[in-house]
C-alpha positions in Angstrom: 20.3 3.8 -5.0 16.7 3.8 -6.1 14.3 6.6 -5.1 10.6 5.5 -4.7 8.2 8.4 -5.3 4.6 8.4 -4.3 2.0 11.2 -4.4 -0.4 10.4 -1.5 -3.8 12.1 -1.6 -5.5 11.6 1.7 -9.2 11.6 2.1 -10.7 14.8 3.4 -10.6 15.3 7.1 -8.3 12.3 7.6 -4.9 14.2 7.5 -4.2 14.0 11.3 -5.1 10.4 11.5 -2.9 9.6 8.5 0.1 11.5 10.0 -0.3 9.4 13.1 -0.6 6.1 11.3 2.4 7.1 9.1 4.4 7.6 12.2 3.7 4.0 13.2 4.3 2.7 9.7 7.6 4.4 9.7 9.0 2.1 12.1 8.1 -0.8 9.8 9.7 0.3 6.7 12.8 1.6 8.4 13.5 -1.9 9.6 13.4 -3.6 6.1 16.5 -4.9 4.2 17.8 -2.5 1.7 16.1 0.6 3.3 18.2 3.6 3.3 15.9 6.5 4.3 12.6 8.1 3.8 10.8 11.5 4.2 7.2 12.5 4.1 6.2 16.0 3.2 2.9 17.8 3.1 1.9 20.0 0.1 1.5 23.7 0.9 -1.1 24.3 -1.8 -3.1 21.1 -1.4 -3.4 20.3 2.4 -4.4 16.8 2.1 -1.7 15.9 -0.5 1.7 14.4 0.5 4.9 13.2 -1.2 6.6 10.2 0.2 10.3 9.5 -0.9 11.9 6.4 0.0 15.5 5.5 -0.8 16.3 1.9 -1.3 19.5 0.2 -2.1 18.1 -1.7 -5.1 14.5 -1.9 -6.8 14.1 -5.3 -5.7 14.5 -4.4 -2.0 11.3 -2.5 -2.4 9.3 -4.4 -5.1 10.2 -7.9 -3.6 11.8 -7.5 -0.2 9.2 -5.1 1.1 6.1 -5.5 -1.0 6.2 -9.3 -0.6 6.8 -9.3 3.1 4.5 -10.0 6.0 5.5 -6.4 7.2 4.0 -4.9 4.2 0.6 -6.4 5.1 0.8 -4.3 8.3 1.9 -1.3 6.4 -1.1 -1.7 4.1 -3.6 -2.1 6.9 -2.1 1.0 8.7 -2.2 3.2 5.6 -4.0 2.2 2.5 -7.5 3.1 3.6 -6.5 6.8 3.8 -5.9 7.2 0.1 -8.3 8.5 -2.6 -7.3 7.7 -5.3 -4.8 5.2 -4.6 -1.4 6.5 -5.4 0.8 5.6 -8.3 4.3 4.7 -7.2 7.3 5.3 -9.4 11.0 4.6 -9.0 13.9 6.7 -10.1 17.7 6.3 -10.4 20.5 8.9 -10.5 21.9 9.8 -13.8 
């Protein structure tokens, strides 16, 4: 299992719209091959900051299967315009 971690800083005043768009985008990612689960949490100290955790069976399920899919283009259109700056995504594995 691979854990994808992204810190998402959403543009000021866009949190509610981002959450609505993310609800729609969740339907996309949850249908992808190798997807196991995800969660989005809002930061208490910084109200426009979120953490996205996505569990994938393999790294390639995310980096190739999802990121190179037509579904990713829809995901990108729904969400990427909310971020400032654009998030860094990292992958983790259990030890």
